[in-house]
mmCIF file as Biopython writes it, N, C-alpha, C and O atoms, coordinates in Angstrom:
data_model
#
loop_
_atom_site.group_PDB
_atom_site.id
_atom_site.type_symbol
_atom_site.label_atom_id
_atom_site.label_alt_id
_atom_site.label_comp_id
_atom_site.label_asym_id
_atom_site.label_entity_id
_atom_site.label_seq_id
_atom_site.pdbx_PDB_ins_code
_atom_site.Cartn_x
_atom_site.Cartn_y
_atom_site.Cartn_z
_atom_site.occupancy
_atom_site.B_iso_or_equiv
_atom_site.auth_seq_id
_atom_site.auth_asym_id
_atom_site.pdbx_PDB_model_num
ATOM 1   N N  . MET A ? 1  ? 7.782   15.815  3.244   1.0 0.0 1  A 1 
ATOM 2   C CA . MET A ? 1  ? 6.860   15.765  4.345   1.0 0.0 1  A 1 
ATOM 3   C C  . MET A ? 1  ? 6.209   14.379  4.383   1.0 0.0 1  A 1 
ATOM 4   O O  . MET A ? 1  ? 5.895   13.810  3.337   1.0 0.0 1  A 1 
ATOM 5   N N  . VAL A ? 2  ? 6.011   13.848  5.564   1.0 0.0 2  A 1 
ATOM 6   C CA . VAL A ? 2  ? 5.440   12.521  5.756   1.0 0.0 2  A 1 
ATOM 7   C C  . VAL A ? 2  ? 4.058   12.671  6.389   1.0 0.0 2  A 1 
ATOM 8   O O  . VAL A ? 2  ? 3.862   13.488  7.289   1.0 0.0 2  A 1 
ATOM 9   N N  . SER A ? 3  ? 3.097   11.865  5.906   1.0 0.0 3  A 1 
ATOM 10  C CA . SER A ? 3  ? 1.769   11.899  6.521   1.0 0.0 3  A 1 
ATOM 11  C C  . SER A ? 3  ? 1.239   10.482  6.717   1.0 0.0 3  A 1 
ATOM 12  O O  . SER A ? 3  ? 1.544   9.577   5.940   1.0 0.0 3  A 1 
ATOM 13  N N  . ASN A ? 4  ? 0.449   10.308  7.759   1.0 0.0 4  A 1 
ATOM 14  C CA . ASN A ? 4  ? -0.229  9.043   7.999   1.0 0.0 4  A 1 
ATOM 15  C C  . ASN A ? 4  ? -1.536  9.072   7.224   1.0 0.0 4  A 1 
ATOM 16  O O  . ASN A ? 4  ? -2.291  10.042  7.304   1.0 0.0 4  A 1 
ATOM 17  N N  . VAL A ? 5  ? -1.804  8.004   6.470   1.0 0.0 5  A 1 
ATOM 18  C CA . VAL A ? 5  ? -3.012  7.933   5.658   1.0 0.0 5  A 1 
ATOM 19  C C  . VAL A ? 5  ? -3.663  6.563   5.821   1.0 0.0 5  A 1 
ATOM 20  O O  . VAL A ? 5  ? -3.003  5.584   6.168   1.0 0.0 5  A 1 
ATOM 21  N N  . GLU A ? 6  ? -4.953  6.511   5.566   1.0 0.0 6  A 1 
ATOM 22  C CA . GLU A ? 6  ? -5.655  5.234   5.488   1.0 0.0 6  A 1 
ATOM 23  C C  . GLU A ? 6  ? -5.738  4.890   4.011   1.0 0.0 6  A 1 
ATOM 24  O O  . GLU A ? 6  ? -6.188  5.700   3.201   1.0 0.0 6  A 1 
ATOM 25  N N  . ILE A ? 7  ? -5.302  3.682   3.663   1.0 0.0 7  A 1 
ATOM 26  C CA . ILE A ? 7  ? -5.326  3.302   2.257   1.0 0.0 7  A 1 
ATOM 27  C C  . ILE A ? 7  ? -6.321  2.176   2.025   1.0 0.0 7  A 1 
ATOM 28  O O  . ILE A ? 7  ? -6.634  1.389   2.918   1.0 0.0 7  A 1 
ATOM 29  N N  . THR A ? 8  ? -6.801  2.132   0.798   1.0 0.0 8  A 1 
ATOM 30  C CA . THR A ? 8  ? -7.663  1.066   0.314   1.0 0.0 8  A 1 
ATOM 31  C C  . THR A ? 8  ? -7.073  0.584   -1.003  1.0 0.0 8  A 1 
ATOM 32  O O  . THR A ? 8  ? -6.067  1.119   -1.471  1.0 0.0 8  A 1 
ATOM 33  N N  . ALA A ? 9  ? -7.686  -0.411  -1.592  1.0 0.0 9  A 1 
ATOM 34  C CA . ALA A ? 9  ? -7.220  -0.887  -2.900  1.0 0.0 9  A 1 
ATOM 35  C C  . ALA A ? 9  ? -7.300  0.233   -3.942  1.0 0.0 9  A 1 
ATOM 36  O O  . ALA A ? 9  ? -6.508  0.260   -4.884  1.0 0.0 9  A 1 
ATOM 37  N N  . ALA A ? 10 ? -8.242  1.145   -3.777  1.0 0.0 10 A 1 
ATOM 38  C CA . ALA A ? 10 ? -8.410  2.243   -4.726  1.0 0.0 10 A 1 
ATOM 39  C C  . ALA A ? 10 ? -7.392  3.369   -4.538  1.0 0.0 10 A 1 
ATOM 40  O O  . ALA A ? 10 ? -7.111  4.109   -5.481  1.0 0.0 10 A 1 
ATOM 41  N N  . THR A ? 11 ? -6.835  3.505   -3.323  1.0 0.0 11 A 1 
ATOM 42  C CA . THR A ? 11 ? -5.981  4.664   -3.048  1.0 0.0 11 A 1 
ATOM 43  C C  . THR A ? 11 ? -4.510  4.335   -2.813  1.0 0.0 11 A 1 
ATOM 44  O O  . THR A ? 11 ? -3.693  5.251   -2.721  1.0 0.0 11 A 1 
ATOM 45  N N  . VAL A ? 12 ? -4.152  3.071   -2.713  1.0 0.0 12 A 1 
ATOM 46  C CA . VAL A ? 12 ? -2.760  2.700   -2.450  1.0 0.0 12 A 1 
ATOM 47  C C  . VAL A ? 12 ? -1.871  3.166   -3.603  1.0 0.0 12 A 1 
ATOM 48  O O  . VAL A ? 12 ? -2.286  3.151   -4.762  1.0 0.0 12 A 1 
ATOM 49  N N  . GLN A ? 13 ? -0.654  3.577   -3.276  1.0 0.0 13 A 1 
ATOM 50  C CA . GLN A ? 13 ? 0.293   4.084   -4.276  1.0 0.0 13 A 1 
ATOM 51  C C  . GLN A ? 13 ? 1.657   3.445   -4.074  1.0 0.0 13 A 1 
ATOM 52  O O  . GLN A ? 13 ? 1.993   2.998   -2.978  1.0 0.0 13 A 1 
ATOM 53  N N  . ARG A ? 14 ? 2.436   3.408   -5.149  1.0 0.0 14 A 1 
ATOM 54  C CA . ARG A ? 14 ? 3.835   2.977   -5.022  1.0 0.0 14 A 1 
ATOM 55  C C  . ARG A ? 14 ? 4.524   3.912   -4.042  1.0 0.0 14 A 1 
ATOM 56  O O  . ARG A ? 14 ? 4.306   5.123   -4.066  1.0 0.0 14 A 1 
ATOM 57  N N  . GLY A ? 15 ? 5.358   3.341   -3.178  1.0 0.0 15 A 1 
ATOM 58  C CA . GLY A ? 15 ? 6.074   4.142   -2.198  1.0 0.0 15 A 1 
ATOM 59  C C  . GLY A ? 15 ? 5.402   4.197   -0.837  1.0 0.0 15 A 1 
ATOM 60  O O  . GLY A ? 15 ? 6.047   4.561   0.147   1.0 0.0 15 A 1 
ATOM 61  N N  . ASP A ? 16 ? 4.107   3.842   -0.752  1.0 0.0 16 A 1 
ATOM 62  C CA . ASP A ? 16 ? 3.439   3.798   0.548   1.0 0.0 16 A 1 
ATOM 63  C C  . ASP A ? 16 ? 4.141   2.783   1.441   1.0 0.0 16 A 1 
ATOM 64  O O  . ASP A ? 16 ? 4.573   1.730   0.971   1.0 0.0 16 A 1 
ATOM 65  N N  . VAL A ? 17 ? 4.254   3.097   2.718   1.0 0.0 17 A 1 
ATOM 66  C CA . VAL A ? 17 ? 4.863   2.190   3.695   1.0 0.0 17 A 1 
ATOM 67  C C  . VAL A ? 17 ? 3.747   1.701   4.612   1.0 0.0 17 A 1 
ATOM 68  O O  . VAL A ? 17 ? 3.113   2.489   5.314   1.0 0.0 17 A 1 
ATOM 69  N N  . ILE A ? 18 ? 3.514   0.380   4.594   1.0 0.0 18 A 1 
ATOM 70  C CA . ILE A ? 18 ? 2.424   -0.235  5.347   1.0 0.0 18 A 1 
ATOM 71  C C  . ILE A ? 18 ? 3.014   -1.026  6.501   1.0 0.0 18 A 1 
ATOM 72  O O  . ILE A ? 18 ? 3.967   -1.783  6.317   1.0 0.0 18 A 1 
ATOM 73  N N  . GLN A ? 19 ? 2.450   -0.854  7.688   1.0 0.0 19 A 1 
ATOM 74  C CA . GLN A ? 19 ? 2.901   -1.572  8.882   1.0 0.0 19 A 1 
ATOM 75  C C  . GLN A ? 19 ? 2.082   -2.849  9.008   1.0 0.0 19 A 1 
ATOM 76  O O  . GLN A ? 19 ? 0.861   -2.789  9.157   1.0 0.0 19 A 1 
ATOM 77  N N  . LEU A ? 20 ? 2.740   -4.005  8.949   1.0 0.0 20 A 1 
ATOM 78  C CA . LEU A ? 20 ? 2.081   -5.308  9.074   1.0 0.0 20 A 1 
ATOM 79  C C  . LEU A ? 20 ? 2.873   -6.176  10.041  1.0 0.0 20 A 1 
ATOM 80  O O  . LEU A ? 20 ? 4.065   -6.406  9.839   1.0 0.0 20 A 1 
ATOM 81  N N  . GLY A ? 21 ? 2.222   -6.653  11.080  1.0 0.0 21 A 1 
ATOM 82  C CA . GLY A ? 21 ? 2.891   -7.537  12.030  1.0 0.0 21 A 1 
ATOM 83  C C  . GLY A ? 21 ? 4.124   -6.928  12.664  1.0 0.0 21 A 1 
ATOM 84  O O  . GLY A ? 21 ? 5.091   -7.634  12.951  1.0 0.0 21 A 1 
ATOM 85  N N  . GLY A ? 22 ? 4.100   -5.623  12.885  1.0 0.0 22 A 1 
ATOM 86  C CA . GLY A ? 22 ? 5.226   -4.949  13.513  1.0 0.0 22 A 1 
ATOM 87  C C  . GLY A ? 22 ? 6.384   -4.635  12.576  1.0 0.0 22 A 1 
ATOM 88  O O  . GLY A ? 22 ? 7.416   -4.130  13.019  1.0 0.0 22 A 1 
ATOM 89  N N  . ARG A ? 23 ? 6.229   -4.924  11.291  1.0 0.0 23 A 1 
ATOM 90  C CA . ARG A ? 23 ? 7.272   -4.613  10.306  1.0 0.0 23 A 1 
ATOM 91  C C  . ARG A ? 23 ? 6.730   -3.634  9.280   1.0 0.0 23 A 1 
ATOM 92  O O  . ARG A ? 23 ? 5.536   -3.631  8.978   1.0 0.0 23 A 1 
ATOM 93  N N  . ALA A ? 24 ? 7.604   -2.817  8.754   1.0 0.0 24 A 1 
ATOM 94  C CA . ALA A ? 24 ? 7.221   -1.839  7.736   1.0 0.0 24 A 1 
ATOM 95  C C  . ALA A ? 24 ? 7.564   -2.377  6.357   1.0 0.0 24 A 1 
ATOM 96  O O  . ALA A ? 24 ? 8.667   -2.876  6.135   1.0 0.0 24 A 1 
ATOM 97  N N  . TYR A ? 25 ? 6.624   -2.275  5.437   1.0 0.0 25 A 1 
ATOM 98  C CA . TYR A ? 25 ? 6.809   -2.763  4.070   1.0 0.0 25 A 1 
ATOM 99  C C  . TYR A ? 25 ? 6.512   -1.635  3.095   1.0 0.0 25 A 1 
ATOM 100 O O  . TYR A ? 25 ? 5.450   -1.015  3.160   1.0 0.0 25 A 1 
ATOM 101 N N  . ARG A ? 26 ? 7.456   -1.367  2.183   1.0 0.0 26 A 1 
ATOM 102 C CA . ARG A ? 26 ? 7.265   -0.319  1.172   1.0 0.0 26 A 1 
ATOM 103 C C  . ARG A ? 26 ? 6.737   -0.949  -0.115  1.0 0.0 26 A 1 
ATOM 104 O O  . ARG A ? 26 ? 7.299   -1.925  -0.612  1.0 0.0 26 A 1 
ATOM 105 N N  . VAL A ? 27 ? 5.652   -0.384  -0.652  1.0 0.0 27 A 1 
ATOM 106 C CA . VAL A ? 27 ? 5.032   -0.880  -1.877  1.0 0.0 27 A 1 
ATOM 107 C C  . VAL A ? 27 ? 5.909   -0.487  -3.066  1.0 0.0 27 A 1 
ATOM 108 O O  . VAL A ? 27 ? 6.185   0.693   -3.283  1.0 0.0 27 A 1 
ATOM 109 N N  . SER A ? 28 ? 6.346   -1.498  -3.837  1.0 0.0 28 A 1 
ATOM 110 C CA . SER A ? 28 ? 7.169   -1.196  -5.008  1.0 0.0 28 A 1 
ATOM 111 C C  . SER A ? 28 ? 6.388   -1.330  -6.312  1.0 0.0 28 A 1 
ATOM 112 O O  . SER A ? 28 ? 6.756   -0.713  -7.312  1.0 0.0 28 A 1 
ATOM 113 N N  . ASP A ? 29 ? 5.305   -2.132  -6.321  1.0 0.0 29 A 1 
ATOM 114 C CA . ASP A ? 29 ? 4.503   -2.284  -7.528  1.0 0.0 29 A 1 
ATOM 115 C C  . ASP A ? 29 ? 3.096   -2.725  -7.149  1.0 0.0 29 A 1 
ATOM 116 O O  . ASP A ? 29 ? 2.876   -3.273  -6.069  1.0 0.0 29 A 1 
ATOM 117 N N  . LEU A ? 30 ? 2.146   -2.482  -8.047  1.0 0.0 30 A 1 
ATOM 118 C CA . LEU A ? 30 ? 0.732   -2.795  -7.819  1.0 0.0 30 A 1 
ATOM 119 C C  . LEU A ? 30 ? 0.185   -3.538  -9.027  1.0 0.0 30 A 1 
ATOM 120 O O  . LEU A ? 30 ? 0.562   -3.255  -10.165 1.0 0.0 30 A 1 
ATOM 121 N N  . PHE A ? 31 ? -0.705  -4.489  -8.772  1.0 0.0 31 A 1 
ATOM 122 C CA . PHE A ? 31 ? -1.353  -5.229  -9.845  1.0 0.0 31 A 1 
ATOM 123 C C  . PHE A ? 31 ? -2.852  -5.236  -9.596  1.0 0.0 31 A 1 
ATOM 124 O O  . PHE A ? 31 ? -3.307  -5.635  -8.524  1.0 0.0 31 A 1 
ATOM 125 N N  . GLN A ? 32 ? -3.621  -4.791  -10.590 1.0 0.0 32 A 1 
ATOM 126 C CA . GLN A ? 32 ? -5.079  -4.775  -10.478 1.0 0.0 32 A 1 
ATOM 127 C C  . GLN A ? 32 ? -5.611  -6.196  -10.609 1.0 0.0 32 A 1 
ATOM 128 O O  . GLN A ? 32 ? -5.183  -6.946  -11.487 1.0 0.0 32 A 1 
ATOM 129 N N  . LEU A ? 33 ? -6.545  -6.567  -9.735  1.0 0.0 33 A 1 
ATOM 130 C CA . LEU A ? 33 ? -7.186  -7.872  -9.756  1.0 0.0 33 A 1 
ATOM 131 C C  . LEU A ? 33 ? -8.689  -7.676  -9.959  1.0 0.0 33 A 1 
ATOM 132 O O  . LEU A ? 33 ? -9.185  -6.556  -9.840  1.0 0.0 33 A 1 
ATOM 133 N N  . PRO A ? 34 ? -9.419  -8.752  -10.263 1.0 0.0 34 A 1 
ATOM 134 C CA . PRO A ? 34 ? -10.864 -8.622  -10.454 1.0 0.0 34 A 1 
ATOM 135 C C  . PRO A ? 34 ? -11.579 -8.104  -9.205  1.0 0.0 34 A 1 
ATOM 136 O O  . PRO A ? 34 ? -11.093 -8.267  -8.086  1.0 0.0 34 A 1 
ATOM 137 N N  . GLN A ? 35 ? -12.721 -7.488  -9.412  1.0 0.0 35 A 1 
ATOM 138 C CA . GLN A ? 35 ? -13.617 -7.002  -8.366  1.0 0.0 35 A 1 
ATOM 139 C C  . GLN A ? 35 ? -12.986 -5.941  -7.468  1.0 0.0 35 A 1 
ATOM 140 O O  . GLN A ? 35 ? -13.329 -5.845  -6.290  1.0 0.0 35 A 1 
ATOM 141 N N  . GLY A ? 36 ? -12.074 -5.150  -8.011  1.0 0.0 36 A 1 
ATOM 142 C CA . GLY A ? 36 ? -11.500 -4.031  -7.275  1.0 0.0 36 A 1 
ATOM 143 C C  . GLY A ? 36 ? -10.366 -4.361  -6.327  1.0 0.0 36 A 1 
ATOM 144 O O  . GLY A ? 36 ? -9.866  -3.473  -5.637  1.0 0.0 36 A 1 
ATOM 145 N N  . ALA A ? 37 ? -9.948  -5.615  -6.275  1.0 0.0 37 A 1 
ATOM 146 C CA . ALA A ? 37 ? -8.831  -5.997  -5.399  1.0 0.0 37 A 1 
ATOM 147 C C  . ALA A ? 37 ? -7.509  -5.608  -6.061  1.0 0.0 37 A 1 
ATOM 148 O O  . ALA A ? 37 ? -7.448  -5.364  -7.266  1.0 0.0 37 A 1 
ATOM 149 N N  . LYS A ? 38 ? -6.459  -5.556  -5.249  1.0 0.0 38 A 1 
ATOM 150 C CA . LYS A ? 38 ? -5.113  -5.285  -5.769  1.0 0.0 38 A 1 
ATOM 151 C C  . LYS A ? 38 ? -4.112  -6.189  -5.087  1.0 0.0 38 A 1 
ATOM 152 O O  . LYS A ? 38 ? -4.273  -6.561  -3.925  1.0 0.0 38 A 1 
ATOM 153 N N  . GLN A ? 39 ? -3.086  -6.531  -5.824  1.0 0.0 39 A 1 
ATOM 154 C CA . GLN A ? 39 ? -1.969  -7.277  -5.257  1.0 0.0 39 A 1 
ATOM 155 C C  . GLN A ? 39 ? -0.807  -6.302  -5.145  1.0 0.0 39 A 1 
ATOM 156 O O  . GLN A ? 39 ? -0.432  -5.649  -6.119  1.0 0.0 39 A 1 
ATOM 157 N N  . LEU A ? 40 ? -0.241  -6.211  -3.940  1.0 0.0 40 A 1 
ATOM 158 C CA . LEU A ? 40 ? 0.863   -5.297  -3.683  1.0 0.0 40 A 1 
ATOM 159 C C  . LEU A ? 40 ? 2.152   -6.085  -3.637  1.0 0.0 40 A 1 
ATOM 160 O O  . LEU A ? 40 ? 2.233   -7.113  -2.965  1.0 0.0 40 A 1 
ATOM 161 N N  . LEU A ? 41 ? 3.157   -5.611  -4.346  1.0 0.0 41 A 1 
ATOM 162 C CA . LEU A ? 41 ? 4.491   -6.199  -4.289  1.0 0.0 41 A 1 
ATOM 163 C C  . LEU A ? 41 ? 5.350   -5.253  -3.465  1.0 0.0 41 A 1 
ATOM 164 O O  . LEU A ? 41 ? 5.474   -4.071  -3.785  1.0 0.0 41 A 1 
ATOM 165 N N  . PHE A ? 42 ? 5.940   -5.785  -2.401  1.0 0.0 42 A 1 
ATOM 166 C CA . PHE A ? 42 ? 6.789   -4.977  -1.535  1.0 0.0 42 A 1 
ATOM 167 C C  . PHE A ? 42 ? 8.234   -5.065  -1.987  1.0 0.0 42 A 1 
ATOM 168 O O  . PHE A ? 42 ? 8.616   -6.019  -2.664  1.0 0.0 42 A 1 
ATOM 169 N N  . GLU A ? 43 ? 9.043   -4.075  -1.617  1.0 0.0 43 A 1 
ATOM 170 C CA . GLU A ? 43 ? 10.463  -4.055  -1.966  1.0 0.0 43 A 1 
ATOM 171 C C  . GLU A ? 43 ? 11.187  -5.302  -1.478  1.0 0.0 43 A 1 
ATOM 172 O O  . GLU A ? 43 ? 12.178  -5.716  -2.080  1.0 0.0 43 A 1 
ATOM 173 N N  . SER A ? 44 ? 10.702  -5.910  -0.386  1.0 0.0 44 A 1 
ATOM 174 C CA . SER A ? 44 ? 11.325  -7.103  0.191   1.0 0.0 44 A 1 
ATOM 175 C C  . SER A ? 44 ? 10.985  -8.370  -0.587  1.0 0.0 44 A 1 
ATOM 176 O O  . SER A ? 44 ? 11.547  -9.431  -0.314  1.0 0.0 44 A 1 
ATOM 177 N N  . GLY A ? 45 ? 10.063  -8.271  -1.564  1.0 0.0 45 A 1 
ATOM 178 C CA . GLY A ? 45 ? 9.703   -9.416  -2.383  1.0 0.0 45 A 1 
ATOM 179 C C  . GLY A ? 45 ? 8.392   -10.071 -1.996  1.0 0.0 45 A 1 
ATOM 180 O O  . GLY A ? 45 ? 7.862   -10.875 -2.763  1.0 0.0 45 A 1 
ATOM 181 N N  . GLU A ? 46 ? 7.850   -9.750  -0.824  1.0 0.0 46 A 1 
ATOM 182 C CA . GLU A ? 46 ? 6.569   -10.331 -0.413  1.0 0.0 46 A 1 
ATOM 183 C C  . GLU A ? 46 ? 5.419   -9.720  -1.198  1.0 0.0 46 A 1 
ATOM 184 O O  . GLU A ? 46 ? 5.503   -8.599  -1.699  1.0 0.0 46 A 1 
ATOM 185 N N  . LEU A ? 47 ? 4.343   -10.493 -1.288  1.0 0.0 47 A 1 
ATOM 186 C CA . LEU A ? 47 ? 3.118   -10.041 -1.938  1.0 0.0 47 A 1 
ATOM 187 C C  . LEU A ? 47 ? 2.000   -9.971  -0.907  1.0 0.0 47 A 1 
ATOM 188 O O  . LEU A ? 47 ? 1.950   -10.776 0.023   1.0 0.0 47 A 1 
ATOM 189 N N  . LEU A ? 48 ? 1.111   -9.008  -1.077  1.0 0.0 48 A 1 
ATOM 190 C CA . LEU A ? 48 ? -0.081  -8.908  -0.240  1.0 0.0 48 A 1 
ATOM 191 C C  . LEU A ? 48 ? -1.245  -8.590  -1.161  1.0 0.0 48 A 1 
ATOM 192 O O  . LEU A ? 48 ? -1.178  -7.645  -1.948  1.0 0.0 48 A 1 
ATOM 193 N N  . THR A ? 49 ? -2.307  -9.370  -1.070  1.0 0.0 49 A 1 
ATOM 194 C CA . THR A ? 49 ? -3.515  -9.108  -1.837  1.0 0.0 49 A 1 
ATOM 195 C C  . THR A ? 49 ? -4.530  -8.460  -0.912  1.0 0.0 49 A 1 
ATOM 196 O O  . THR A ? 49 ? -4.835  -8.986  0.158   1.0 0.0 49 A 1 
ATOM 197 N N  . ILE A ? 50 ? -5.050  -7.315  -1.330  1.0 0.0 50 A 1 
ATOM 198 C CA . ILE A ? 50 ? -6.059  -6.640  -0.523  1.0 0.0 50 A 1 
ATOM 199 C C  . ILE A ? 50 ? -7.369  -6.574  -1.304  1.0 0.0 50 A 1 
ATOM 200 O O  . ILE A ? 50 ? -7.388  -6.328  -2.510  1.0 0.0 50 A 1 
ATOM 201 N N  . HIS A ? 51 ? -8.450  -6.800  -0.585  1.0 0.0 51 A 1 
ATOM 202 C CA . HIS A ? 51 ? -9.805  -6.759  -1.111  1.0 0.0 51 A 1 
ATOM 203 C C  . HIS A ? 51 ? -10.203 -5.306  -1.330  1.0 0.0 51 A 1 
ATOM 204 O O  . HIS A ? 51 ? -9.581  -4.398  -0.778  1.0 0.0 51 A 1 
ATOM 205 N N  . ALA A ? 52 ? -11.204 -5.093  -2.110  1.0 0.0 52 A 1 
ATOM 206 C CA . ALA A ? 52 ? -11.669 -3.727  -2.391  1.0 0.0 52 A 1 
ATOM 207 C C  . ALA A ? 52 ? -12.073 -2.987  -1.121  1.0 0.0 52 A 1 
ATOM 208 O O  . ALA A ? 52 ? -11.981 -1.760  -1.084  1.0 0.0 52 A 1 
ATOM 209 N N  . ARG A ? 53 ? -12.519 -3.690  -0.078  1.0 0.0 53 A 1 
ATOM 210 C CA . ARG A ? 53 ? -12.961 -3.036  1.161   1.0 0.0 53 A 1 
ATOM 211 C C  . ARG A ? 53 ? -11.899 -3.011  2.261   1.0 0.0 53 A 1 
ATOM 212 O O  . ARG A ? 53 ? -12.157 -2.488  3.345   1.0 0.0 53 A 1 
ATOM 213 N N  . THR A ? 54 ? -10.724 -3.560  2.008   1.0 0.0 54 A 1 
ATOM 214 C CA . THR A ? 54 ? -9.654  -3.572  2.999   1.0 0.0 54 A 1 
ATOM 215 C C  . THR A ? 54 ? -9.198  -2.144  3.287   1.0 0.0 54 A 1 
ATOM 216 O O  . THR A ? 54 ? -9.046  -1.336  2.371   1.0 0.0 54 A 1 
ATOM 217 N N  . ARG A ? 55 ? -8.985  -1.843  4.553   1.0 0.0 55 A 1 
ATOM 218 C CA . ARG A ? 55 ? -8.461  -0.538  4.967   1.0 0.0 55 A 1 
ATOM 219 C C  . ARG A ? 55 ? -7.221  -0.781  5.816   1.0 0.0 55 A 1 
ATOM 220 O O  . ARG A ? 55 ? -7.257  -1.552  6.775   1.0 0.0 55 A 1 
ATOM 221 N N  . LEU A ? 56 ? -6.127  -0.122  5.460   1.0 0.0 56 A 1 
ATOM 222 C CA . LEU A ? 56 ? -4.863  -0.261  6.177   1.0 0.0 56 A 1 
ATOM 223 C C  . LEU A ? 56 ? -4.289  1.118   6.469   1.0 0.0 56 A 1 
ATOM 224 O O  . LEU A ? 56 ? -4.526  2.075   5.731   1.0 0.0 56 A 1 
ATOM 225 N N  . ALA A ? 57 ? -3.529  1.204   7.562   1.0 0.0 57 A 1 
ATOM 226 C CA . ALA A ? 57 ? -2.817  2.443   7.882   1.0 0.0 57 A 1 
ATOM 227 C C  . ALA A ? 57 ? -1.471  2.417   7.171   1.0 0.0 57 A 1 
ATOM 228 O O  . ALA A ? 57 ? -0.810  1.381   7.107   1.0 0.0 57 A 1 
ATOM 229 N N  . ALA A ? 58 ? -1.079  3.553   6.646   1.0 0.0 58 A 1 
ATOM 230 C CA . ALA A ? 58 ? 0.191   3.645   5.928   1.0 0.0 58 A 1 
ATOM 231 C C  . ALA A ? 58 ? 0.825   5.009   6.167   1.0 0.0 58 A 1 
ATOM 232 O O  . ALA A ? 58 ? 0.184   5.941   6.653   1.0 0.0 58 A 1 
ATOM 233 N N  . VAL A ? 59 ? 2.089   5.096   5.815   1.0 0.0 59 A 1 
ATOM 234 C CA . VAL A ? 59 ? 2.821   6.361   5.831   1.0 0.0 59 A 1 
ATOM 235 C C  . VAL A ? 59 ? 3.117   6.705   4.383   1.0 0.0 59 A 1 
ATOM 236 O O  . VAL A ? 59 ? 3.578   5.859   3.616   1.0 0.0 59 A 1 
ATOM 237 N N  . ARG A ? 60 ? 2.855   7.935   4.016   1.0 0.0 60 A 1 
ATOM 238 C CA . ARG A ? 60 ? 3.066   8.366   2.624   1.0 0.0 60 A 1 
ATOM 239 C C  . ARG A ? 60 ? 3.939   9.614   2.608   1.0 0.0 60 A 1 
ATOM 240 O O  . ARG A ? 60 ? 3.701   10.573  3.343   1.0 0.0 60 A 1 
ATOM 241 N N  . MET A ? 61 ? 4.946   9.574   1.759   1.0 0.0 61 A 1 
ATOM 242 C CA . MET A ? 61 ? 5.791   10.748  1.558   1.0 0.0 61 A 1 
ATOM 243 C C  . MET A ? 61 ? 5.056   11.688  0.607   1.0 0.0 61 A 1 
ATOM 244 O O  . MET A ? 61 ? 4.636   11.279  -0.475  1.0 0.0 61 A 1 
ATOM 245 N N  . GLN A ? 62 ? 4.901   12.946  1.014   1.0 0.0 62 A 1 
ATOM 246 C CA . GLN A ? 62 ? 4.255   13.928  0.172   1.0 0.0 62 A 1 
ATOM 247 C C  . GLN A ? 62 ? 5.273   14.454  -0.823  1.0 0.0 62 A 1 
ATOM 248 O O  . GLN A ? 62 ? 6.381   14.837  -0.449  1.0 0.0 62 A 1 
ATOM 249 N N  . ARG A ? 63 ? 4.892   14.469  -2.087  1.0 0.0 63 A 1 
ATOM 250 C CA . ARG A ? 63 ? 5.790   14.969  -3.118  1.0 0.0 63 A 1 
ATOM 251 C C  . ARG A ? 63 ? 5.781   16.479  -3.111  1.0 0.0 63 A 1 
ATOM 252 O O  . ARG A ? 63 ? 4.741   17.109  -2.919  1.0 0.0 63 A 1 
ATOM 253 N N  . ARG A ? 64 ? 6.950   17.052  -3.323  1.0 0.0 64 A 1 
ATOM 254 C CA . ARG A ? 64 ? 7.047   18.523  -3.398  1.0 0.0 64 A 1 
ATOM 255 C C  . ARG A ? 64 ? 6.511   18.992  -4.717  1.0 0.0 64 A 1 
ATOM 256 O O  . ARG A ? 64 ? 6.660   18.320  -5.738  1.0 0.0 64 A 1 
ATOM 257 N N  . ARG A ? 65 ? 5.883   20.149  -4.700  1.0 0.0 65 A 1 
ATOM 258 C CA . ARG A ? 65 ? 5.275   20.687  -5.925  1.0 0.0 65 A 1 
ATOM 259 C C  . ARG A ? 65 ? 6.063   21.842  -6.444  1.0 0.0 65 A 1 
ATOM 260 O O  . ARG A ? 65 ? 5.705   22.424  -7.468  1.0 0.0 65 A 1 
#
């Protein structure tokens, strides 16, 4: 099941798909930075650093239980 979610540096997860500039980017890894920020590594190789207060729309696959 797929759901639209709002993500922050505190809630972003591997596998989230974030829409930026009309392109979809899947988060493959996360790195914690000072003051609550995170650096996101996308499957395509690009990096995005988000501040603790950044809010982005994403698509998240719900895991089956």
